N, C-alpha and C positions, 0 to 999 in steps of 0.2 A: 497264599491266602488273600493278601491285599489285591492281587491281580484278579482273582475270582470275584471278589466283591465289586471291584471297579467295573468289570464286565457286566455284572448283574445290574448295576446302577445305570450304565449306558443303555442296556437293553430295555430297562424299565422306562427310561425317558423316551426311548425310540418308539415304544408301542403306540402312544397316541398319534404320532405322526403317520405310522402305517395305517392306523384305524381310520384316519381322516383322508387318506389318499383317495381321490375319486376313482371309480372303476373305469376300465377301458371302454369307451363308447364309440360307436360308428354313427356319424351324423353329418349330412343327411344321407339316407338310403333311398335311392330311386329304384323302384320295382319294375318288373317287366311290363306291367300295365300302365306305367307312368304315374302311379300313385307315389307319394313320398312320405317316408317316416322321418320325423325329427326327434332327436333325443338330447336331453340336457340333464346334468347332475347338479342338484342343489338340495341338500337335506333340510335346509332352513327356510327356503322360500315359501311364501303363503300362496302366491298365484303366479303362474307362468303361462304366457300366451305366445303362439307363433304368428308372425305377421309377414305377408309377402305379397308381391304384385300379381300373384296367381290366385289370391283370395279376395273375396268381397269385403271381409272384415277379419280381425284377428280371431284365432281359434284357441280355445283353452287346451292346455296340455294336462295330462293326468299323471300324478306321481305314484310310483309303486313303493313297496316296502323298503327298497334299498335306497330311495331318494332320487331315483331317475324319473324324470318327466318325459313323457312321450305323447306324440300324436301322429296319426297317419291321415294325410289329406287325400281326397279323391284324385283320380287321374288328371294330369295337367298337360296342356298342349305343349309339345316339345319346343323348348327355347332355353335361354339363360335368364334366370330370375334373381333379383335381390330379395333377401328375406332377413328377418331378425327375430330375436326373442325379447319379450317384455317381461322382466322379472320384478315383480312387485312395483310395477309402473316405471321401471328403469329399462331403457332400450339397450341391448347389447348384441354384438355379433355372436355367432355360434362358436364357442370355444373349441369345438372338436373339428372345425372346418378351417383349413388354411387358405381357402379360396375367398378372399376378402374383397369387398367393394371399395375401390380406391376413391375415397371421399373425405373431405375435411370436416363435415358436419354430422353426417349420419353414420351410425355404427351398424353396418350390415354385412352379411355374407352372401355368397352366390351359390345357387344350385343349378346344375346343368342337366336338363332333361333332354337326352339326345334323340329319342324316337327311333324308328326303324330305318329311316332314310337320312343320309347325311344332310345337315342344314348348311346354308351358305357360310355360316360362321364357324363351322366345325373343323377340327383338325383332320385333314384328308390326306390321302396318299398322292400328293402333288409336289412339284418343286416348291421349296419354301424360300421366302426372302429372309431378311435379317432386321431385327429391331436393335438399334444402338442408342445408348444414352450419351448425349453430347452436351458440352458446356460452351456457352458463348458469352462474350462480354457485351452487356447492354449499356451503351453510352446514354441511351434515353433514361434509364433507371439508375445508372451509376452502380451497377452490381453485376456479378456473374450469375447467370441463370441456366437452368437445365431444360432441355427439350429432348424428345424422342424422334428418331429418324428411321423410317422403314425404307429399306432398299430391296428391290425385287430380286427374285432368283436370276442368276446370271449377271448381276451387277458387277462392273469392274470400275473401281475408283479412278484408274488411269486409262480406261478404255476410250475409244473414239465415240461411242454412243452417247448422245445427250438425252437426258430424261426430262419429262415434264414433272412438275411438282404440285402436289395438293397440300395446302396448309390447312390442317384440320384441328378445330378448336373445341374443347370440352365444355361441359355445362358449369353453372355457377359455383357450386361447392365441390365440384370434381377436381381432378388433378390431371397433369399431363399423362399419367398412366391409365386413366380411366378408359381411353379409347382402345387400349390393347387388353387390359385386364377384364373389362366388362364389355366393351364394344367389339373386341376382337377384330379390329380394323385390319390387322396384318393377315389373319386367316381369310377374311373376306376378300382381300386383295389377291392373296395367293390363289384362291379357288377360282375367282373370276378371270384372272390372268391366264391360269392353266386351261380354262375353258374357252379362251379366245374372246371373252366378252368384255374384257377391260384391257386398256393399253398399259404395258409395264410403266410404272411411275414410281417416284419417290413420294413418300407421305411424311410430312413434318408435323409433329404434335407438340406444340409449345404449351407452357404453363400460362393460362390466360389471366390469372389474378395478379395484379400489380400493386395492391394495397400495401401501405397507406397512400400511395400515389393515386391521383385521379384515374378511374378506369379507362378514360379516353387515352391515357398514355400507352395502353396496350397497342392501339392502332399505330402509334408512332414507333413502338418497339418492333412491331412486325415489319413496317416499311423501312425503318432506318437501321435496324440491327439484325433481325432474324433473316430476312431475305438476303442481305449482303453476306451474312455468315454462310448460308447454304450455298450461295452462288460462288463463294470463294473456296469451298471445300468439297463440292460435289460437281460432277459433269452434268449440268442441267441446261435446259433451254432458257436463255435470258431475255425472253420476250413475253408479252402478255399471253400469247397463244400457248405458252408452256407453263402458265400459272393458274391455279384454281384455289378458291378459299371456300371452306365449308365449316359449319359448326352447329352445335345443339344448344337450345335454351338460351342462357346468357351468351354462350358462344355463337348461337344463331344470330343474336342481335349484333354481336361484335363482327360477325361475317358481313352483315349488311353495311355496317359502318366502314369496315375496311374495304370491302369490295366495291361498293357503289360510289365511294369518294375517291377511288383509285382505279377507274375503269381503263386507264391507260396501262395499268400493271397486271390486271386480272381479266382474263377472257371468260372465266367461269365463276359464278357466284351461286352457292347452294346453301340455303338457310333452312335449318330444321327446327320447327316449333320455336321461333325466335322470341326471346324476352326483350321487349323494346322500351320498357318504362324507365329509360335512363336519360340523363342529361345529354349524353353524347348523341343519342338518337334524335332527341328533340332539337338540339342545335343543328344537326345535319339536315333534318327532313321537315321541320316546321317551316312553312312558307317557302318550300324548296321549289325552285324553278329550273329543272334540269333541261339540258339540251338532249331531248329524248332521241332524236334522230342520230346524234353522235354516239350516245350510250348504246343504243340498240345495234349500231354498227360495230362497236367495240366488243360487246358481250356476245359470245357464241352461245351461252346458256345462262339463264337466270331463273332459278327455281326456289320456291318456298314450299316446304312440306309440313303437314301437321295432322294429328289425329282428331277425330270428331269428339272424343271424350277428353281431350287435352284441356286443362284449365286455362290455357292460353288460346284456345280455338277462336273465340270471338275477336280477340285483339289481333290475331294473325289474319283472320278474314278481313278486318278493317285495314290492315297494312297492305294486303294483296290488292284490295280495292283502291287504296291510295296510289299504289304504284301503277295500277292500270289507268287510273285517272290522269296520271302524269305521262301516259302514253308509252310506258316501258313494257317491253315484251316479257312479262313474268309468266312462268309456267307453274301453276299450283299443283301440288300432289296432296290430295285429301284421302286419308285412309281411316279405318276404324281404330280404336284404341286411344290410350292416354299419353301423358307426358312421361314416356318410359324409354328405357334403353332397348327394349324389344323393338319398338318403332324406330328408334335411332339406327339400329343395325339395318333395318329395312330401307330407310332413307339413304344410308351410305351405300348400300349395295346398288341401289338405283342410280345414284350419282356416278359411281365408278364405271358404270356401263354407258354413261352419257358424255363424260368429259374426255378431252384430248382426242376426239375422233376426227 
């Protein structure tokens, strides 16, 4: 009798937990026409909006009688897009989507709209390289740090082939994982190498944030610690012709600081929508009197890319004009679009077809 009563009590207390368990939801759902349905369960929320870089403004979601909020947005141009939900004015990632945007500030998810034809960043039936998580000792920062290393298909650590290296830097609040999880740098490289449009290369993706140290210490970390670590552990070309540096936003500004102050070490400098309102940039390039003839001889490629709707467009144009005034051979790439990872993937795909040729 006591056992029966105990069982009844346990079941009684368990009922509310089962009643509150959220229903199984699929979100996001990309449809055949490239429209997308987003779903979110919250029986207590007053207002829920979906926001994404494929929308001009957030769109209201509608709740049904079960507490599920939904909205279907019109067909979207195929690409990978960040999005989030705003629940009573609080931003959150989609709890039903495991594909998260790697970022230290924004809480966003990712939706992949593949389209009918494989995009350059898509997973295709080609030989694939490998992305490894590596740790190195930073004497500059006095700590052990993480970076990601892409090695191409056919790579042999003990082989005779020496590979060129691209040092690829993320944006301001991003992480060393953003270039793979959002930018899909490894798939872009796989596809372009398989098509014969890019040279097989190693891509090193470091973590660019060194706070609380001065951000300028990242330049020292790259030169004094990261490059020596890579060159001690991988079969690489140890000359400037075998090194490139590229980056987006804050990483684009870091690219200019690293590359243009070390043209003896990098033959390729590719900056994407660079953020340059930093002390390091001002110290390096205010009243700068470069030896343009020497730099132009050392650099095989110097490019700056930006979108016309990018909030940094005007400052980027000013920097391009400044470098041209200094007689540097800078190649601008101006496209439509904003300060987005959609453009970032485009810029990277363009660079991979230009460097190490």
